N, C-alpha and C positions, 0 to 999 in steps of 0.2 A: 346368767339370768335368762329366763325364757323370753321369747319374743311375745309381747303382749299386744302390740298395736302395729298395723300395717296400712300403708297408703298405696292404693292401686289406681293408676291412671294411664291407660295404654291405647295406642292406635291399633296395634296388632293384637287381637283378642284370642288368637289361637291358644288353646290350653288354659285359658284364664279361669273359666268356671271351675274346672276340676282342681286347679291349684288353690283357688280361693276356698273351695269346699274343704280341702285338707287343712288349710289354715284355720278355718272356723271350727273344725272338729278338734283342733288342738287349743281352742280357747282364745284365738287371736281376734281382736276387734278390728273390723274392716272400715277404713275410710276410703272414699272414692269421689270421683267427679263425673259429671255429664253422662256421656254414652257408656262409660265403664260402669258407673253406678247402676245404670239402667240394665245393662247386661247381667250384672250380678244379682239384681233383684229378680229378674226373669228366671234366673237359675235357682231362686228360692232362698237366697242368702241375705242375712241382715246387714245392711250397709248404712253408715252415717255419711251424709253429704258433707264435703269439706266446708261449704258455706255455713252449714249448721254448726260444724265443729269449731270454726273460727269466729262464728257470729258476725260474719262479714259477707255481703252479697257478692256473687260473681258480677263483674263489671265489664263493660265495653265488649259485649258479645263474647264473653268468656276469655278475653285477653288477660284479665286479671282474676285469678281465683285461688291459686296456691301460693302467690307471693305475699306471705303473711308471717309475722313472727311466731305464731303458734305452729306453723308448718316448719319453717326453717330453724326456728329455735328448738323444736322437737327433734329435728335431725342433727343439729350441730352441737348441742351442748354435751359436754363430756360427762359420762356417768361416774368417772373416778375423780372428779374435781368438785370439792365441797362448795366452792364459790359458784361454779356453774349450776350445781344442784339447787343452791339457795335462790339464785336468780330465776331459775325455772319455776320453783315453787312460788316465789313472790309474784311472778307474772302469769301464773296459772297455765304454765306450759308443760304439757305431758310429753313423755318420750315417744317418739315414733321409731320403732325398732327395725322395720323392714319397709323398703320402698320398691315398688314394681312400676317401672315407667319405660315405655318406648316412644319414640318421637314422631311428630308429624312427618309424613312421607315426602320430605322436601326433594330428595334425589329423584324419586319416582315421578314427582310432579314436573320438575324441570326437564325430565327426559322426554316428555310428551312433545310432539312436533308443533302442536298448536298452543303451547303454554303461553300465558301472558305474564307480564311482570307483576300484575296485581295478584294472580293466582300463586305465583312463586312467593311473594311477600307474605300472603296469608298462611302459607305452609312453612313459615319459619317458626319453630317452636321456641318459646321463651321460658315458660314455667317448667317444662320437662327437663331441659338441660340444667336449670337452676337446682331443681330437686335432686337430680342425679349427682351433681357435683357436690352438693351439701352432704348427701348421704355417703358418697364415696370418700370425701375428705375425712369423715368420721367413721371409717370402716372398722375401727377398733370396737365400736359399739353398735354399728348399724349394718344390716345386710341390704345390699342394693342389687336389684335384678333389672337387666335391660333386654335379656334374650330368653324367650320362652323355652329354649332348649335346656336352660339351667333350673327350671322349676322342679323337676323330679329330684335333682341332686340336693336342693335346699330342703325339700320335704323329708328326704331320707336322712339328712343330717339332723334335722329337728327331732325326728323320731329317736335317733340314737343319742342325742345330747340334751335330753330333758327340755325340748322346745327351743333350743338355741342352735346356732351354726358355729363352726370352728373359725378361729381368727384367720387361719390359712385360707379357707374358702372365701371369707369376706374380703381378704386382700386381693385374691385373684379376681373376684367379681368387681372390685373397685378399679383395678387396672383395666378391665374390660370396658368399664364405663368411661374412663378417661380417654381411652382409645377411640371409642365410638363418638363421644362428644367432640373430640378434635377432628375426626373425619367429617362430622356434621358441619362444624364451623368452616372447614376447608371447602366443602361443597358449596356452601352459601357464598363464601368469599370468591370462589372461582366463577360461579354463575353471575353474581352481581358485578364482578370485576370486568366482565366482557359482554353482558347482555345489551348494553347501550351502544358501545362502539365496535364490538366484535373483536377487540383486542384486550386481553387481560392485563390489568394493572399489575397484578402479581399472581402467582400460581402456587397452590399448596397441595401437598400430597402426604398422606399419613396412612400407611397400610400395615396390617398385621403380617407376621411371618406365616406363610402357608406351608413351606417345606424347605428343608435344606436339600438342594439338588445334588446329584451324583458328582457333577463337575460342570465347569463352564464350557467354553469352546473346546478346551483341551483338558486332559486329566489333571494337569498341574494348576489349573485355575479353579479356585473355590467359587461357588455360586449359590445364592439363596433366592427363593421365590417368595414374593410378598403379594398380598391381596386376596381376591376371591376366585382365583383360577379354577379351583375345584368346585365352585358353583356352576361353572360353565362346562366343565369336562369331568367325567368320572373315570378313574383308571380301574378297570375290572381285573387286570392281571398284569404280570410282567415285571421286569426290572424297574428300579426307580428311575425317575425322569432326569434328564440332564438339560442344560441350557439349550442345546441344539434341538432336543426333542420338543421343548416348549415352542420354539420358533417354528418348527415343522408342523406341529399340531395347529397352531394359529393359522399358518399359511394354507394348510389343507382345508381347514374349516371355512376360512374366508372364501376360498375358491369354490367349494362345493355349494355354498349357499347362493351363488350366482346362477345356478342351474335348476330348472324345474323338472325337466324330463329325468327319468331314471339314469343316473350318471355314475361312472366310476373314474377316479383320477389317481394317477401315480405321481408322487413328487419326490425330489431329491434335493437336499440343501435349499428348501423352500421354493424351488422352481418346479412347475409341472413338466413332466417328461412324457406324459401320455394321458389322453382323456377320451373316453368313449361313452356313447349313449345307446340305449336300446329300450324300447317301450315295453317289451315283454319278458326279457331275460337279462338279468344282471351279468350272467356269464358272457353274453355277447358283448355287453358294454365293456367288461373287463378285457375281453379278447382284443377289441379295437384299441383300448388304451395300451395294453401290453405290447401289441405289435408295433406301436410307434417307436419304441425303444426297448429292446429286450435286455440290454445291459444295465441301464441306469436303475431299474427297480431293485437291484440287489442291495439289500440294506436300506431300502427306501421306506416311504410312507404311502399307504393306500387309504383312500377315503371314498365313501359312497354316500348318496343321499337317500337311500332306502335301507331298511333293516337287512343286515348281512345274513344271507341264507346259507344253509349247509352246503348246497351245491357250489356256491361261490367260494366258501371256505375251503372246500376240498382242492380247488384249483390253486388258490392263493397259498395254501400250505405247502405246495410243491417248491416254492422259492423262499429264499431267506428274506424276511421282511422285518423291519424294526418296529413299526407302529401301524396298527389298523384302526381307522376311525369310522364310526357309523352312528346313526341316531339310535339304533337298537341292534342287538345280536340275537338271532334265533338261538334257542337253548341248545339244539343239536350242533349248531355252528360253533358256539362258544365251547361246548364240550370237546369238540375236535381240536380247536385252536389252543385249548388249555394244555395240550400235550407238549406244546412248545413253551416251556416255562418262562423263558426270557422275553417272549413276544409280548409287546405292550398292546393291550386292547383298551381303546379309549371310547367311551360313550359320550357323544356330543349332546349336551342338555339344552333345553329350551332357553335357559338363561343367556346362552351365547347370542341368541337373536337380538337381545337388548344390548349386551356388551359390545356387539359388533359395531354399534353406532357410536361408541365412545371415541374419544380422541386418541391419536397415536402420540406417545410420549417417547422421546429419544434423548439420551444424555449427550451433552456436548461440554467442552471445557468450560468450567465455571457454572454450569447449570443444565437446563433441559430445554428442548424445543417441544412445543405442543401443537399438533397439526390435526386438522379435520381428517377423518378417515375417508379413503377413496372407496366408499361402500356401494357405489352403483356403477354400472358399466355405462358411463356417460356417452351420449352421442347416438344411442340406438333408436331414439324416437324419430319418426318421420324420415326414415332413410330414403324413401322414394324421392324426397325433395332435395336430397344431398348428392345426387349423382352429378359428376363433373365431366364425364366423358360423353362422346357421341352415342355410344351404345349403352343402354341401361342394363343392369344385371337381370338375369332370368330369376324366376321364383326360387329355383334350387340354389343358385349362387347367393341370393339374398339370405336364405336360411343358413347357408354355410358361413357367410360373412358375419351374421349375428352370433353364431357359435364361436367362430374364431376370435371375434372382438372380445367376447367374455373371457376367453382363455388368455389372450395377449396381455390383458390388464394385470394378470397375476405372474407374468414372466419378468425377470429382472431386465432392466434396460441395458443396452439396446435390445429390444425384443421383436422377434419375428415368429409368426406361426403360419404354417401351411395346414389347411384343413379341408374336409368335406363337411356336410351338414350334420354328421353324427360322430365324427372322429378326427383326432389330430393326425397329421401325416409327417410333420417335421417341425421341430422347435429349436430356435437359436436364441441363446440368452446371454446377457451380460458382457457383450463385446464392446470394444472401444469404437468400432465402426459398424454401422448398420448393414453395410454390404457383407461384412464378415459374419454377422449374425445370420443373414440370409444364406450365405454359403454353408454355414454349419447346419442350418435346418435342411438344406438340400442334401448335404452329405449324409446326415442322419437318416433321412428318408430312403436314400439309396442303400445304406447299410441295412435298413430294415426290409428292403425289397418292396417298398411302396411306390406307387406311381403318382407323380404330381400333375400329370396331364389332366386338365379339367378341375384342378383344385382352386381354392381362393387363398390369398395371402392377407394377413393382418399385421400391421406395424403399429407399435404403441405410440410412436411419434412420427413426424413428417419424414418423407424422403427428401433430404436436402439437395440431392442430385438425381438425375434420371437413371444413373447407373444401378442404383439399388433396385429400382423397379424393373429395369431391364433384366437383371439376374433372375427375377421372379418370372418374367415373361419367357426367358430362355428355359426355365425349369418346367414350364407348362401351365402356370397359373393363368386363369382366364378372368379373374376378378380380384380387385384389391380394395381393402378398407383401411383407411389411415386418417389421421387428423387433418392433414394439410397445413398450410401456414408457412411454407418455404418461399423465399423470394424467387425461387425457380419453379414454383408450382406449374407454371404454364409449360415449361419444358417436360415436366413429369407427366402432365396431362397429354401432351403431344405424343410422348412415347407410348402411352397407353392407347391412344386413338390409333396410332400407326399399327399397333398389334391387335386392334379390335378388342382390347381389354375394357371391361366395365370397371369403373372406379368411383368410390364414395369418399368424400371428405366429411368426417364426423364433426369437426370443429372442436374436438376435445382430445387431449392426449392423456395417456395413462402411464407416465414414467413410474418406475418402481426401483428404488435404490436400497 
C-alpha cells in the first residue's frame, strides 16, 4: 500500500523542505507540529497541524502535543489485523504510514560548560522518542526516519514501489531508531546520574559498530571499533586501521591541540618522541622534531596543526611513516603521498574539538572506569607567582617551560622532557624510576647530538628526591618546571638554589598511564 499520511516533527531541519516536497508530490498528506509546521508552510507546502488533526490543543508549553490515541493509534495498529482495523475505524483513527522525527539536542545541551539542570531537563524529549518507538515497533507497516541522510533512499524506494518502501528498508530504519533512542536514554541517565553529586549512580553505553579493525594489539587479536570515531577523523587513504592506530591517532590529536603556534610532532606507541615549532615554515618545525630522535619516527605517527604542505610532504615521504594527521592536506601534498598506498592519511575534523572534552572510558574486570579527560595543561597560569627558588626564570626559560610542560603532559609516566622554547631535546618515558627517565632523556639527546646546556626540564610529577633534579643540573638544564608536593621539596629546592637553577612548582601533576 502506498504511503498516504506522514507526520514530521524535527529539531534538525536540514533537507526537510525538499523531502516534504517530494512526499507532497507523491500525494502524501503532511501532519506536523510547531516549528516544523512553520518551516514547511514557509516552503509553500500544505500542512495539517497535529492539534487540528487530533482536535486536542497543545498543552503545557508544548510538552503535550503528540501523546494522543489518534497519533499513537495511527502508528501502532496493524494493517493486517481485522480487529485492529475495526477498532481504528470505530475510534476514527487513520493510519500514519511514515514518521520523520529527530530529538531535542540533549547531548549538545549538556556538553555546554554553562549548562544548568533546568536547561538539561527542558531538552529531554518525550513525544519524539514515543513516536519513534511506536513507529519502529510497527515497522511491518510504518516507515520511520530519524536521520536526514536516509531521506533520499526513502524517496527513491517510494518511486520504485508505487509509493511504498520495502520491508527490508523499514526494518533497517527501525533498528536505527531503537539504537538512537537507547543512546538518548543513556545520555540522559549518565548526565542526571552525576550532575548533582559528581559521581554517577550507573553508567550506560550503547554505540553502533563503526568498523571491524584489522586487528587488536597483535594480529591474532580480533578488534572492533564502535561509536562516531569517523565523525572526528576522516581516513583519506591507506590500509585499514588497527587498534594501535586508533590509540596513536587519539594521542597525536590530543597532543597537537595543546599548541597554538605552527607545530609538528612525531609519536611512537602514543608517546611523543619529537616536537618542533616554527612560525614561518613547517619544514623547520619538522626538522626540530625529527632531530630529537631520528630512529623512533620509523613506522611512527606524524601530526601537525596546520594544513600539510607539499614541501613538508616531500621531506616526510623520505622516511617510512605509518600515519600522518593534519587538519587539511594541500592537494599537491596529498597527490605526492598517495604514491605510498599503505600510508594512512587522516584528516582531523572539527568534531574532535567537542569529543576531546568527553570522558575517558577504560575497561576493568567486571566493568569500566569513567574519568574526566586531562584536556588542559594545568598549572600554566600565573607561573611568575609559582617560582620556589631564589633565582626567577628568564623570559626565555619561562617560554621554554611552558612549551615543555605541554609536552610532558602527553608522555607516559614517569615522564621527563628536556626542551628549548621551540623544540624538544630529549624525552624519557614510562620508566619505573624518574631518575631513569631523566637518564634516558639525556642519553637520547646525546645520541641525537643535541646540547642540553641552557635547556629546561619538565617532570610530570614531583621529584621525590634531589637526585632526579641533580641529574638534570649535571646535564646542563638551567630551569625546571614540576608539580612539587614531595615531603623532600625543601631538599630539591636547595639543590636547585645551589646550582642557581630556576624552578617552578605548578601544583598540578599530569600522570599518564
